[in-house]
Biotite code that builds the C-alpha atoms (Angstrom):
import biotite.structure as struc

atoms = struc.array([
    struc.Atom([118.595, 28.719, 83.961], chain_id="A", res_id=1, res_name="MET", atom_name="CA", element="C"),
    struc.Atom([119.281, 31.260, 81.220], chain_id="A", res_id=2, res_name="ALA", atom_name="CA", element="C"),
    struc.Atom([122.721, 32.842, 81.253], chain_id="A", res_id=3, res_name="ALA", atom_name="CA", element="C"),
    struc.Atom([122.927, 36.579, 81.873], chain_id="A", res_id=4, res_name="VAL", atom_name="CA", element="C"),
    struc.Atom([124.377, 38.316, 78.837], chain_id="A", res_id=5, res_name="LYS", atom_name="CA", element="C"),
    struc.Atom([127.706, 40.027, 79.425], chain_id="A", res_id=6, res_name="GLU", atom_name="CA", element="C"),
    struc.Atom([128.129, 43.261, 77.506], chain_id="A", res_id=7, res_name="PHE", atom_name="CA", element="C"),
    struc.Atom([131.494, 44.230, 76.076], chain_id="A", res_id=8, res_name="SER", atom_name="CA", element="C"),
    struc.Atom([133.139, 47.489, 77.037], chain_id="A", res_id=9, res_name="VAL", atom_name="CA", element="C"),
    struc.Atom([132.389, 48.856, 73.566], chain_id="A", res_id=10, res_name="GLN", atom_name="CA", element="C"),
    struc.Atom([128.695, 48.014, 73.983], chain_id="A", res_id=11, res_name="GLU", atom_name="CA", element="C"),
    struc.Atom([128.656, 49.689, 77.386], chain_id="A", res_id=12, res_name="LYS", atom_name="CA", element="C"),
    struc.Atom([130.369, 52.747, 75.956], chain_id="A", res_id=13, res_name="LEU", atom_name="CA", element="C"),
    struc.Atom([127.892, 52.871, 73.077], chain_id="A", res_id=14, res_name="THR", atom_name="CA", element="C"),
    struc.Atom([124.924, 52.918, 75.465], chain_id="A", res_id=15, res_name="THR", atom_name="CA", element="C"),
    struc.Atom([126.441, 55.641, 77.642], chain_id="A", res_id=16, res_name="ILE", atom_name="CA", element="C"),
    struc.Atom([127.359, 57.748, 74.583], chain_id="A", res_id=17, res_name="ILE", atom_name="CA", element="C"),
    struc.Atom([123.734, 57.549, 73.399], chain_id="A", res_id=18, res_name="SER", atom_name="CA", element="C"),
    struc.Atom([122.520, 58.696, 76.803], chain_id="A", res_id=19, res_name="LEU", atom_name="CA", element="C"),
    struc.Atom([125.023, 61.560, 76.869], chain_id="A", res_id=20, res_name="GLN", atom_name="CA", element="C"),
    struc.Atom([124.009, 62.766, 73.402], chain_id="A", res_id=21, res_name="LYS", atom_name="CA", element="C"),
    struc.Atom([120.328, 62.719, 74.374], chain_id="A", res_id=22, res_name="ILE", atom_name="CA", element="C"),
    struc.Atom([121.063, 64.585, 77.607], chain_id="A", res_id=23, res_name="ASP", atom_name="CA", element="C"),
    struc.Atom([123.134, 67.157, 75.704], chain_id="A", res_id=24, res_name="SER", atom_name="CA", element="C"),
    struc.Atom([120.188, 67.781, 73.370], chain_id="A", res_id=25, res_name="LYS", atom_name="CA", element="C"),
    struc.Atom([117.873, 68.258, 76.377], chain_id="A", res_id=26, res_name="ILE", atom_name="CA", element="C"),
    struc.Atom([120.458, 70.614, 77.902], chain_id="A", res_id=27, res_name="ASP", atom_name="CA", element="C"),
    struc.Atom([120.459, 72.660, 74.688], chain_id="A", res_id=28, res_name="GLU", atom_name="CA", element="C"),
    struc.Atom([116.690, 73.100, 74.970], chain_id="A", res_id=29, res_name="ILE", atom_name="CA", element="C"),
    struc.Atom([116.997, 74.166, 78.618], chain_id="A", res_id=30, res_name="ASN", atom_name="CA", element="C"),
    struc.Atom([119.790, 76.553, 77.643], chain_id="A", res_id=31, res_name="LYS", atom_name="CA", element="C"),
    struc.Atom([117.544, 78.026, 74.953], chain_id="A", res_id=32, res_name="LEU", atom_name="CA", element="C"),
    struc.Atom([114.977, 78.750, 77.646], chain_id="A", res_id=33, res_name="ARG", atom_name="CA", element="C"),
    struc.Atom([117.792, 80.204, 79.708], chain_id="A", res_id=34, res_name="GLY", atom_name="CA", element="C"),
    struc.Atom([116.765, 81.905, 82.921], chain_id="A", res_id=35, res_name="GLU", atom_name="CA", element="C"),
    struc.Atom([113.233, 82.585, 81.655], chain_id="A", res_id=36, res_name="LEU", atom_name="CA", element="C"),
    struc.Atom([111.438, 79.953, 83.793], chain_id="A", res_id=37, res_name="PRO", atom_name="CA", element="C"),
    struc.Atom([113.204, 81.225, 86.924], chain_id="A", res_id=38, res_name="MET", atom_name="CA", element="C"),
    struc.Atom([112.599, 84.867, 85.980], chain_id="A", res_id=39, res_name="GLU", atom_name="CA", element="C"),
    struc.Atom([108.900, 84.154, 85.416], chain_id="A", res_id=40, res_name="VAL", atom_name="CA", element="C"),
    struc.Atom([108.649, 82.369, 88.770], chain_id="A", res_id=41, res_name="LYS", atom_name="CA", element="C"),
    struc.Atom([110.492, 85.198, 90.579], chain_id="A", res_id=42, res_name="ASP", atom_name="CA", element="C"),
    struc.Atom([108.183, 87.815, 89.042], chain_id="A", res_id=43, res_name="LEU", atom_name="CA", element="C"),
    struc.Atom([105.089, 85.788, 89.954], chain_id="A", res_id=44, res_name="GLU", atom_name="CA", element="C"),
    struc.Atom([106.338, 85.481, 93.544], chain_id="A", res_id=45, res_name="ASP", atom_name="CA", element="C"),
    struc.Atom([107.140, 89.209, 93.659], chain_id="A", res_id=46, res_name="GLU", atom_name="CA", element="C"),
    struc.Atom([103.663, 90.151, 92.417], chain_id="A", res_id=47, res_name="ILE", atom_name="CA", element="C"),
    struc.Atom([102.091, 87.749, 94.907], chain_id="A", res_id=48, res_name="GLU", atom_name="CA", element="C"),
    struc.Atom([104.094, 89.460, 97.670], chain_id="A", res_id=49, res_name="GLY", atom_name="CA", element="C"),
    struc.Atom([102.865, 92.881, 96.552], chain_id="A", res_id=50, res_name="TYR", atom_name="CA", element="C"),
    struc.Atom([99.264, 91.638, 96.499], chain_id="A", res_id=51, res_name="ASN", atom_name="CA", element="C"),
    struc.Atom([99.717, 90.312, 100.024], chain_id="A", res_id=52, res_name="THR", atom_name="CA", element="C"),
    struc.Atom([100.990, 93.757, 101.036], chain_id="A", res_id=53, res_name="ARG", atom_name="CA", element="C"),
    struc.Atom([97.941, 95.439, 99.472], chain_id="A", res_id=54, res_name="ILE", atom_name="CA", element="C"),
    struc.Atom([95.597, 93.022, 101.263], chain_id="A", res_id=55, res_name="ASN", atom_name="CA", element="C"),
    struc.Atom([97.335, 93.914, 104.532], chain_id="A", res_id=56, res_name="GLY", atom_name="CA", element="C"),
    struc.Atom([97.019, 97.647, 103.841], chain_id="A", res_id=57, res_name="LEU", atom_name="CA", element="C"),
    struc.Atom([93.327, 97.258, 102.982], chain_id="A", res_id=58, res_name="GLU", atom_name="CA", element="C"),
    struc.Atom([92.747, 95.418, 106.267], chain_id="A", res_id=59, res_name="ARG", atom_name="CA", element="C"),
    struc.Atom([94.541, 98.205, 108.149], chain_id="A", res_id=60, res_name="GLU", atom_name="CA", element="C"),
    struc.Atom([92.470, 100.875, 106.361], chain_id="A", res_id=61, res_name="ILE", atom_name="CA", element="C"),
    struc.Atom([89.231, 99.019, 107.115], chain_id="A", res_id=62, res_name="LYS", atom_name="CA", element="C"),
    struc.Atom([90.123, 98.717, 110.815], chain_id="A", res_id=63, res_name="GLU", atom_name="CA", element="C"),
    struc.Atom([90.964, 102.431, 110.989], chain_id="A", res_id=64, res_name="ILE", atom_name="CA", element="C"),
    struc.Atom([87.726, 103.391, 109.217], chain_id="A", res_id=65, res_name="LYS", atom_name="CA", element="C"),
    struc.Atom([85.768, 101.202, 111.630], chain_id="A", res_id=66, res_name="ASP", atom_name="CA", element="C"),
    struc.Atom([87.536, 102.961, 114.510], chain_id="A", res_id=67, res_name="ASP", atom_name="CA", element="C"),
    struc.Atom([86.694, 106.375, 112.995], chain_id="A", res_id=68, res_name="ILE", atom_name="CA", element="C"),
    struc.Atom([83.035, 105.370, 112.753], chain_id="A", res_id=69, res_name="ASN", atom_name="CA", element="C"),
    struc.Atom([83.039, 104.272, 116.385], chain_id="A", res_id=70, res_name="SER", atom_name="CA", element="C"),
    struc.Atom([84.627, 107.593, 117.413], chain_id="A", res_id=71, res_name="LYS", atom_name="CA", element="C"),
    struc.Atom([81.988, 109.514, 115.417], chain_id="A", res_id=72, res_name="LYS", atom_name="CA", element="C"),
    struc.Atom([79.257, 107.478, 117.082], chain_id="A", res_id=73, res_name="ALA", atom_name="CA", element="C"),
    struc.Atom([80.806, 108.308, 120.463], chain_id="A", res_id=74, res_name="LEU", atom_name="CA", element="C"),
    struc.Atom([80.857, 112.008, 119.511], chain_id="A", res_id=75, res_name="GLN", atom_name="CA", element="C"),
    struc.Atom([77.161, 111.874, 118.654], chain_id="A", res_id=76, res_name="GLN", atom_name="CA", element="C"),
    struc.Atom([76.460, 110.215, 121.971], chain_id="A", res_id=77, res_name="GLU", atom_name="CA", element="C"),
    struc.Atom([78.482, 112.890, 123.789], chain_id="A", res_id=78, res_name="CYS", atom_name="CA", element="C"),
    struc.Atom([76.686, 115.658, 121.871], chain_id="A", res_id=79, res_name="ALA", atom_name="CA", element="C"),
    struc.Atom([73.321, 114.189, 122.909], chain_id="A", res_id=80, res_name="ALA", atom_name="CA", element="C"),
    struc.Atom([74.524, 114.036, 126.507], chain_id="A", res_id=81, res_name="ASN", atom_name="CA", element="C"),
    struc.Atom([75.638, 117.664, 126.292], chain_id="A", res_id=82, res_name="LEU", atom_name="CA", element="C"),
    struc.Atom([72.142, 118.786, 125.284], chain_id="A", res_id=83, res_name="LYS", atom_name="CA", element="C"),
    struc.Atom([70.673, 116.738, 128.090], chain_id="A", res_id=84, res_name="LYS", atom_name="CA", element="C"),
    struc.Atom([73.025, 118.200, 130.720], chain_id="A", res_id=85, res_name="TYR", atom_name="CA", element="C"),
    struc.Atom([72.591, 121.766, 129.405], chain_id="A", res_id=86, res_name="GLU", atom_name="CA", element="C"),
    struc.Atom([68.819, 121.361, 129.756], chain_id="A", res_id=87, res_name="LYS", atom_name="CA", element="C"),
    struc.Atom([69.257, 119.954, 133.272], chain_id="A", res_id=88, res_name="GLN", atom_name="CA", element="C"),
    struc.Atom([71.432, 122.944, 134.121], chain_id="A", res_id=89, res_name="GLN", atom_name="CA", element="C"),
    struc.Atom([68.401, 125.216, 133.664], chain_id="A", res_id=90, res_name="GLU", atom_name="CA", element="C"),
    struc.Atom([66.556, 123.421, 136.437], chain_id="A", res_id=91, res_name="ASN", atom_name="CA", element="C"),
    struc.Atom([69.260, 123.034, 139.106], chain_id="A", res_id=92, res_name="VAL", atom_name="CA", element="C"),
    struc.Atom([68.212, 123.758, 142.657], chain_id="A", res_id=93, res_name="LYS", atom_name="CA", element="C"),
    struc.Atom([71.568, 124.457, 144.241], chain_id="A", res_id=94, res_name="ASN", atom_name="CA", element="C"),
    struc.Atom([75.237, 125.105, 143.460], chain_id="A", res_id=95, res_name="SER", atom_name="CA", element="C"),
    struc.Atom([76.207, 121.521, 144.235], chain_id="A", res_id=96, res_name="ARG", atom_name="CA", element="C"),
    struc.Atom([73.937, 120.196, 141.492], chain_id="A", res_id=97, res_name="GLU", atom_name="CA", element="C"),
    struc.Atom([75.184, 122.931, 139.160], chain_id="A", res_id=98, res_name="PHE", atom_name="CA", element="C"),
    struc.Atom([78.829, 121.975, 139.711], chain_id="A", res_id=99, res_name="GLU", atom_name="CA", element="C"),
    struc.Atom([78.086, 118.262, 139.211], chain_id="A", res_id=100, res_name="ALA", atom_name="CA", element="C"),
    struc.Atom([76.274, 118.912, 135.927], chain_id="A", res_id=101, res_name="ILE", atom_name="CA", element="C"),
    struc.Atom([78.953, 121.383, 134.839], chain_id="A", res_id=102, res_name="ASN", atom_name="CA", element="C"),
    struc.Atom([81.590, 118.727, 135.454], chain_id="A", res_id=103, res_name="LYS", atom_name="CA", element="C"),
    struc.Atom([79.667, 116.251, 133.279], chain_id="A", res_id=104, res_name="GLU", atom_name="CA", element="C"),
    struc.Atom([79.413, 118.859, 130.517], chain_id="A", res_id=105, res_name="ILE", atom_name="CA", element="C"),
    struc.Atom([83.181, 119.437, 130.651], chain_id="A", res_id=106, res_name="GLU", atom_name="CA", element="C"),
    struc.Atom([83.823, 115.680, 130.424], chain_id="A", res_id=107, res_name="MET", atom_name="CA", element="C"),
    struc.Atom([81.570, 115.346, 127.382], chain_id="A", res_id=108, res_name="GLN", atom_name="CA", element="C"),
    struc.Atom([83.269, 118.307, 125.706], chain_id="A", res_id=109, res_name="GLU", atom_name="CA", element="C"),
    struc.Atom([86.721, 116.820, 126.416], chain_id="A", res_id=110, res_name="LEU", atom_name="CA", element="C"),
    struc.Atom([85.594, 113.465, 125.010], chain_id="A", res_id=111, res_name="GLU", atom_name="CA", element="C"),
    struc.Atom([84.361, 115.160, 121.816], chain_id="A", res_id=112, res_name="ILE", atom_name="CA", element="C"),
    struc.Atom([87.716, 116.969, 121.428], chain_id="A", res_id=113, res_name="LYS", atom_name="CA", element="C"),
    struc.Atom([89.646, 113.735, 122.068], chain_id="A", res_id=114, res_name="ALA", atom_name="CA", element="C"),
    struc.Atom([87.571, 111.968, 119.422], chain_id="A", res_id=115, res_name="CYS", atom_name="CA", element="C"),
    struc.Atom([88.263, 114.841, 117.008], chain_id="A", res_id=116, res_name="ASP", atom_name="CA", element="C"),
    struc.Atom([92.022, 114.430, 117.475], chain_id="A", res_id=117, res_name="LYS", atom_name="CA", element="C"),
    struc.Atom([91.845, 110.663, 117.078], chain_id="A", res_id=118, res_name="LYS", atom_name="CA", element="C"),
    struc.Atom([89.732, 111.008, 113.918], chain_id="A", res_id=119, res_name="ILE", atom_name="CA", element="C"),
    struc.Atom([92.237, 113.475, 112.426], chain_id="A", res_id=120, res_name="LYS", atom_name="CA", element="C"),
    struc.Atom([95.182, 111.203, 113.278], chain_id="A", res_id=121, res_name="ASP", atom_name="CA", element="C"),
    struc.Atom([93.363, 108.206, 111.851], chain_id="A", res_id=122, res_name="ALA", atom_name="CA", element="C"),
    struc.Atom([92.459, 110.109, 108.672], chain_id="A", res_id=123, res_name="THR", atom_name="CA", element="C"),
    struc.Atom([96.131, 111.017, 108.214], chain_id="A", res_id=124, res_name="TYR", atom_name="CA", element="C"),
    struc.Atom([97.063, 107.369, 108.753], chain_id="A", res_id=125, res_name="GLU", atom_name="CA", element="C"),
    struc.Atom([94.551, 106.295, 106.083], chain_id="A", res_id=126, res_name="ILE", atom_name="CA", element="C"),
    struc.Atom([96.102, 108.795, 103.651], chain_id="A", res_id=127, res_name="GLU", atom_name="CA", element="C"),
    struc.Atom([99.537, 107.301, 104.368], chain_id="A", res_id=128, res_name="GLU", atom_name="CA", element="C"),
    struc.Atom([98.273, 103.753, 103.790], chain_id="A", res_id=129, res_name="PHE", atom_name="CA", element="C"),
    struc.Atom([96.476, 104.878, 100.603], chain_id="A", res_id=130, res_name="ASP", atom_name="CA", element="C"),
    struc.Atom([99.753, 106.339, 99.314], chain_id="A", res_id=131, res_name="THR", atom_name="CA", element="C"),
    struc.Atom([101.549, 103.060, 100.073], chain_id="A", res_id=132, res_name="GLN", atom_name="CA", element="C"),
    struc.Atom([98.758, 101.112, 98.382], chain_id="A", res_id=133, res_name="LYS", atom_name="CA", element="C"),
    struc.Atom([98.909, 103.234, 95.200], chain_id="A", res_id=134, res_name="LYS", atom_name="CA", element="C"),
    struc.Atom([102.709, 102.887, 95.093], chain_id="A", res_id=135, res_name="HIS", atom_name="CA", element="C"),
    struc.Atom([102.423, 99.120, 95.475], chain_id="A", res_id=136, res_name="THR", atom_name="CA", element="C"),
    struc.Atom([99.749, 98.960, 92.772], chain_id="A", res_id=137, res_name="GLU", atom_name="CA", element="C"),
    struc.Atom([102.068, 100.857, 90.404], chain_id="A", res_id=138, res_name="SER", atom_name="CA", element="C"),
    struc.Atom([104.829, 98.336, 91.180], chain_id="A", res_id=139, res_name="LEU", atom_name="CA", element="C"),
    struc.Atom([102.442, 95.468, 90.415], chain_id="A", res_id=140, res_name="ILE", atom_name="CA", element="C"),
    struc.Atom([101.471, 97.087, 87.112], chain_id="A", res_id=141, res_name="ALA", atom_name="CA", element="C"),
    struc.Atom([105.100, 97.494, 86.001], chain_id="A", res_id=142, res_name="SER", atom_name="CA", element="C"),
    struc.Atom([106.073, 93.986, 87.143], chain_id="A", res_id=143, res_name="LYS", atom_name="CA", element="C"),
    struc.Atom([102.972, 92.518, 85.494], chain_id="A", res_id=144, res_name="GLN", atom_name="CA", element="C"),
    struc.Atom([103.944, 94.161, 82.220], chain_id="A", res_id=145, res_name="GLU", atom_name="CA", element="C"),
    struc.Atom([107.404, 92.568, 82.360], chain_id="A", res_id=146, res_name="ILE", atom_name="CA", element="C"),
    struc.Atom([105.899, 89.232, 83.447], chain_id="A", res_id=147, res_name="LEU", atom_name="CA", element="C"),
    struc.Atom([103.482, 89.202, 80.493], chain_id="A", res_id=148, res_name="THR", atom_name="CA", element="C"),
    struc.Atom([106.352, 89.752, 78.044], chain_id="A", res_id=149, res_name="ILE", atom_name="CA", element="C"),
    struc.Atom([108.487, 87.009, 79.610], chain_id="A", res_id=150, res_name="LYS", atom_name="CA", element="C"),
    struc.Atom([105.553, 84.582, 79.788], chain_id="A", res_id=151, res_name="GLN", atom_name="CA", element="C"),
    struc.Atom([104.955, 85.094, 76.072], chain_id="A", res_id=152, res_name="LYS", atom_name="CA", element="C"),
    struc.Atom([108.650, 84.517, 75.315], chain_id="A", res_id=153, res_name="GLU", atom_name="CA", element="C"),
    struc.Atom([108.665, 81.361, 77.417], chain_id="A", res_id=154, res_name="LEU", atom_name="CA", element="C"),
    struc.Atom([105.438, 80.137, 75.808], chain_id="A", res_id=155, res_name="LYS", atom_name="CA", element="C"),
    struc.Atom([106.880, 80.570, 72.297], chain_id="A", res_id=156, res_name="VAL", atom_name="CA", element="C"),
    struc.Atom([110.078, 78.704, 73.195], chain_id="A", res_id=157, res_name="ILE", atom_name="CA", element="C"),
    struc.Atom([108.152, 75.983, 75.014], chain_id="A", res_id=158, res_name="THR", atom_name="CA", element="C"),
    struc.Atom([105.777, 75.484, 72.091], chain_id="A", res_id=159, res_name="GLU", atom_name="CA", element="C"),
    struc.Atom([108.696, 75.306, 69.670], chain_id="A", res_id=160, res_name="GLU", atom_name="CA", element="C"),
    struc.Atom([110.619, 72.768, 71.730], chain_id="A", res_id=161, res_name="THR", atom_name="CA", element="C"),
    struc.Atom([107.962, 70.813, 73.639], chain_id="A", res_id=162, res_name="SER", atom_name="CA", element="C"),
    struc.Atom([107.484, 68.140, 70.972], chain_id="A", res_id=163, res_name="LYS", atom_name="CA", element="C"),
    struc.Atom([111.225, 67.617, 70.552], chain_id="A", res_id=164, res_name="GLU", atom_name="CA", element="C"),
    struc.Atom([111.758, 67.606, 74.323], chain_id="A", res_id=165, res_name="GLU", atom_name="CA", element="C"),
    struc.Atom([108.993, 65.051, 74.884], chain_id="A", res_id=166, res_name="ALA", atom_name="CA", element="C"),
    struc.Atom([110.559, 62.760, 72.281], chain_id="A", res_id=167, res_name="GLU", atom_name="CA", element="C"),
    struc.Atom([114.008, 63.207, 73.802], chain_id="A", res_id=168, res_name="LEU", atom_name="CA", element="C"),
    struc.Atom([112.753, 62.442, 77.319], chain_id="A", res_id=169, res_name="LEU", atom_name="CA", element="C"),
    struc.Atom([111.081, 59.314, 76.017], chain_id="A", res_id=170, res_name="LYS", atom_name="CA", element="C"),
    struc.Atom([114.286, 58.251, 74.278], chain_id="A", res_id=171, res_name="ASN", atom_name="CA", element="C"),
    struc.Atom([116.313, 59.116, 77.369], chain_id="A", res_id=172, res_name="ARG", atom_name="CA", element="C"),
    struc.Atom([114.251, 56.793, 79.533], chain_id="A", res_id=173, res_name="GLU", atom_name="CA", element="C"),
    struc.Atom([114.776, 54.001, 77.024], chain_id="A", res_id=174, res_name="LYS", atom_name="CA", element="C"),
    struc.Atom([118.507, 54.749, 76.714], chain_id="A", res_id=175, res_name="ALA", atom_name="CA", element="C"),
    struc.Atom([118.983, 54.851, 80.499], chain_id="A", res_id=176, res_name="ALA", atom_name="CA", element="C"),
    struc.Atom([117.439, 51.383, 80.785], chain_id="A", res_id=177, res_name="GLN", atom_name="CA", element="C"),
    struc.Atom([120.087, 50.070, 78.384], chain_id="A", res_id=178, res_name="SER", atom_name="CA", element="C"),
    struc.Atom([122.969, 51.345, 80.526], chain_id="A", res_id=179, res_name="VAL", atom_name="CA", element="C"),
    struc.Atom([124.478, 49.055, 83.151], chain_id="A", res_id=180, res_name="GLU", atom_name="CA", element="C"),
    struc.Atom([123.275, 50.180, 86.586], chain_id="A", res_id=181, res_name="ASN", atom_name="CA", element="C"),
    struc.Atom([126.708, 50.873, 88.102], chain_id="A", res_id=182, res_name="ARG", atom_name="CA", element="C"),
    struc.Atom([127.758, 52.785, 84.998], chain_id="A", res_id=183, res_name="LEU", atom_name="CA", element="C"),
    struc.Atom([124.527, 54.773, 85.043], chain_id="A", res_id=184, res_name="LEU", atom_name="CA", element="C"),
    struc.Atom([125.077, 55.780, 88.685], chain_id="A", res_id=185, res_name="VAL", atom_name="CA", element="C"),
    struc.Atom([128.642, 56.867, 87.883], chain_id="A", res_id=186, res_name="ALA", atom_name="CA", element="C"),
    struc.Atom([127.458, 58.762, 84.805], chain_id="A", res_id=187, res_name="TYR", atom_name="CA", element="C"),
    struc.Atom([124.781, 60.676, 86.745], chain_id="A", res_id=188, res_name="GLU", atom_name="CA", element="C"),
    struc.Atom([127.280, 61.526, 89.482], chain_id="A", res_id=189, res_name="ARG", atom_name="CA", element="C"),
    struc.Atom([129.907, 62.822, 87.016], chain_id="A", res_id=190, res_name="ILE", atom_name="CA", element="C"),
    struc.Atom([127.283, 64.723, 85.028], chain_id="A", res_id=191, res_name="ARG", atom_name="CA", element="C"),
    struc.Atom([126.115, 66.638, 88.116], chain_id="A", res_id=192, res_name="LYS", atom_name="CA", element="C"),
    struc.Atom([129.702, 67.733, 88.760], chain_id="A", res_id=193, res_name="THR", atom_name="CA", element="C"),
    struc.Atom([129.949, 69.896, 85.645], chain_id="A", res_id=194, res_name="PHE", atom_name="CA", element="C"),
    struc.Atom([127.806, 72.824, 84.543], chain_id="A", res_id=195, res_name="LYS", atom_name="CA", element="C"),
    struc.Atom([127.848, 71.714, 80.910], chain_id="A", res_id=196, res_name="ASN", atom_name="CA", element="C"),
    struc.Atom([126.550, 68.267, 81.918], chain_id="A", res_id=197, res_name="GLY", atom_name="CA", element="C"),
    struc.Atom([129.269, 66.402, 80.017], chain_id="A", res_id=198, res_name="LEU", atom_name="CA", element="C"),
    struc.Atom([130.150, 63.104, 81.684], chain_id="A", res_id=199, res_name="ALA", atom_name="CA", element="C"),
    struc.Atom([131.285, 61.331, 78.478], chain_id="A", res_id=200, res_name="VAL", atom_name="CA", element="C"),
    struc.Atom([133.772, 63.109, 76.211], chain_id="A", res_id=201, res_name="VAL", atom_name="CA", element="C"),
    struc.Atom([135.813, 62.220, 73.136], chain_id="A", res_id=202, res_name="ALA", atom_name="CA", element="C"),
    struc.Atom([139.563, 62.707, 72.840], chain_id="A", res_id=203, res_name="VAL", atom_name="CA", element="C"),
    struc.Atom([140.148, 65.758, 70.665], chain_id="A", res_id=204, res_name="GLU", atom_name="CA", element="C"),
    struc.Atom([143.606, 66.839, 69.449], chain_id="A", res_id=205, res_name="ARG", atom_name="CA", element="C"),
    struc.Atom([145.277, 64.529, 71.964], chain_id="A", res_id=206, res_name="ASP", atom_name="CA", element="C"),
    struc.Atom([143.335, 66.182, 74.805], chain_id="A", res_id=207, res_name="SER", atom_name="CA", element="C"),
    struc.Atom([140.348, 65.422, 77.004], chain_id="A", res_id=208, res_name="CYS", atom_name="CA", element="C"),
    struc.Atom([137.251, 66.881, 75.383], chain_id="A", res_id=209, res_name="GLY", atom_name="CA", element="C"),
    struc.Atom([136.061, 68.019, 78.794], chain_id="A", res_id=210, res_name="GLY", atom_name="CA", element="C"),
    struc.Atom([138.953, 69.654, 80.635], chain_id="A", res_id=211, res_name="CYS", atom_name="CA", element="C"),
    struc.Atom([141.352, 69.882, 77.610], chain_id="A", res_id=212, res_name="PHE", atom_name="CA", element="C"),
    struc.Atom([144.292, 68.398, 79.464], chain_id="A", res_id=213, res_name="ASN", atom_name="CA", element="C"),
    struc.Atom([146.738, 66.397, 77.348], chain_id="A", res_id=214, res_name="MET", atom_name="CA", element="C"),
    struc.Atom([146.220, 62.614, 77.209], chain_id="A", res_id=215, res_name="ILE", atom_name="CA", element="C"),
    struc.Atom([149.387, 60.473, 77.036], chain_id="A", res_id=216, res_name="PRO", atom_name="CA", element="C"),
    struc.Atom([149.799, 58.437, 73.790], chain_id="A", res_id=217, res_name="PRO", atom_name="CA", element="C"),
    struc.Atom([149.542, 55.070, 75.572], chain_id="A", res_id=218, res_name="GLN", atom_name="CA", element="C"),
    struc.Atom([146.301, 56.121, 77.265], chain_id="A", res_id=219, res_name="ARG", atom_name="CA", element="C"),
    struc.Atom([144.916, 57.275, 73.926], chain_id="A", res_id=220, res_name="GLN", atom_name="CA", element="C"),
    struc.Atom([145.781, 53.885, 72.490], chain_id="A", res_id=221, res_name="SER", atom_name="CA", element="C"),
    struc.Atom([143.894, 52.164, 75.338], chain_id="A", res_id=222, res_name="ASP", atom_name="CA", element="C"),
    struc.Atom([140.875, 54.376, 74.693], chain_id="A", res_id=223, res_name="ILE", atom_name="CA", element="C"),
    struc.Atom([140.856, 53.453, 70.987], chain_id="A", res_id=224, res_name="ARG", atom_name="CA", element="C"),
    struc.Atom([141.070, 49.738, 71.815], chain_id="A", res_id=225, res_name="LEU", atom_name="CA", element="C"),
    struc.Atom([137.834, 49.980, 73.848], chain_id="A", res_id=226, res_name="ARG", atom_name="CA", element="C"),
    struc.Atom([138.853, 47.111, 76.087], chain_id="A", res_id=227, res_name="LYS", atom_name="CA", element="C"),
    struc.Atom([138.319, 48.903, 79.371], chain_id="A", res_id=228, res_name="LYS", atom_name="CA", element="C"),
    struc.Atom([136.494, 51.918, 80.728], chain_id="A", res_id=229, res_name="MET", atom_name="CA", element="C"),
    struc.Atom([138.916, 54.830, 81.026], chain_id="A", res_id=230, res_name="ILE", atom_name="CA", element="C"),
    struc.Atom([138.318, 58.117, 82.842], chain_id="A", res_id=231, res_name="VAL", atom_name="CA", element="C"),
    struc.Atom([140.297, 61.330, 82.628], chain_id="A", res_id=232, res_name="CYS", atom_name="CA", element="C"),
    struc.Atom([142.814, 61.497, 85.445], chain_id="A", res_id=233, res_name="GLU", atom_name="CA", element="C"),
    struc.Atom([142.271, 65.257, 85.641], chain_id="A", res_id=234, res_name="HIS", atom_name="CA", element="C"),
    struc.Atom([138.473, 65.747, 85.548], chain_id="A", res_id=235, res_name="CYS", atom_name="CA", element="C"),
    struc.Atom([137.132, 62.198, 86.024], chain_id="A", res_id=236, res_name="GLY", atom_name="CA", element="C"),
    struc.Atom([135.009, 62.164, 82.853], chain_id="A", res_id=237, res_name="ARG", atom_name="CA", element="C"),
    struc.Atom([134.524, 58.950, 80.896], chain_id="A", res_id=238, res_name="ILE", atom_name="CA", element="C"),
    struc.Atom([136.669, 59.135, 77.762], chain_id="A", res_id=239, res_name="MET", atom_name="CA", element="C"),
    struc.Atom([135.976, 57.671, 74.338], chain_id="A", res_id=240, res_name="ILE", atom_name="CA", element="C"),
    struc.Atom([137.624, 57.891, 70.947], chain_id="A", res_id=241, res_name="ASP", atom_name="CA", element="C"),
    struc.Atom([136.138, 60.293, 68.412], chain_id="A", res_id=242, res_name="SER", atom_name="CA", element="C"),
    struc.Atom([135.430, 57.499, 65.898], chain_id="A", res_id=243, res_name="GLU", atom_name="CA", element="C"),
    struc.Atom([133.150, 55.696, 68.330], chain_id="A", res_id=244, res_name="LEU", atom_name="CA", element="C"),
    struc.Atom([131.505, 58.969, 69.300], chain_id="A", res_id=245, res_name="SER", atom_name="CA", element="C"),
    struc.Atom([130.789, 59.828, 65.660], chain_id="A", res_id=246, res_name="ASP", atom_name="CA", element="C"),
    struc.Atom([129.345, 56.370, 64.999], chain_id="A", res_id=247, res_name="SER", atom_name="CA", element="C"),
    struc.Atom([126.636, 56.773, 67.636], chain_id="A", res_id=248, res_name="VAL", atom_name="CA", element="C"),
    struc.Atom([123.624, 58.773, 66.458], chain_id="A", res_id=249, res_name="THR", atom_name="CA", element="C"),
    struc.Atom([120.303, 59.499, 68.160], chain_id="A", res_id=250, res_name="ILE", atom_name="CA", element="C"),
])
């Protein structure tokens, strides 16, 4: 059975430094893009919301117009009934028939007036919805103009960095495979803790390169010896000496 190779602390540190340097390069690219991807997504969502609003307004307008048409049809029907009852009124035989027909005429006239009022109210409502629609369309136009500019900016940055990023991601996958599993888990956990993504830092001017707290001389000596993994007692980052850091290139 083949023996499993044991890596020295220096070898482990070298692999984790490589991974950190690759991740820092990827972070630089993401920083260059800044908030653009999120801004583009927010604008796209906002425009989609406005379009949904317009679709809703158009449905409302259509329903109101359909209702207006039905009221106009009812008016025509009432007008036809009026003519019919007025003609019947000429041939009534007694006052009872006259009153009955007269009552029907009054009902038809009231129905026509009621339809008139409803049509006017509905027409006013359509005007209100049209105003809202035009306002929303103007908002879409202004947001679309901003979105187009930001999409172009993002496209330029993406095109400039996509090749480099693809290469870095490929190298990152390879570098991550070289890191001991437990160390990789610890690295990812520490990295998520800090906004700058630095989980591995060099000692600079007798201080931690991450939190800038002073490192005691004996601890600095242990770091330079590379005999054990040492983390900053203040921020928890993995610490390395600057010479080792400088020797690792990607």
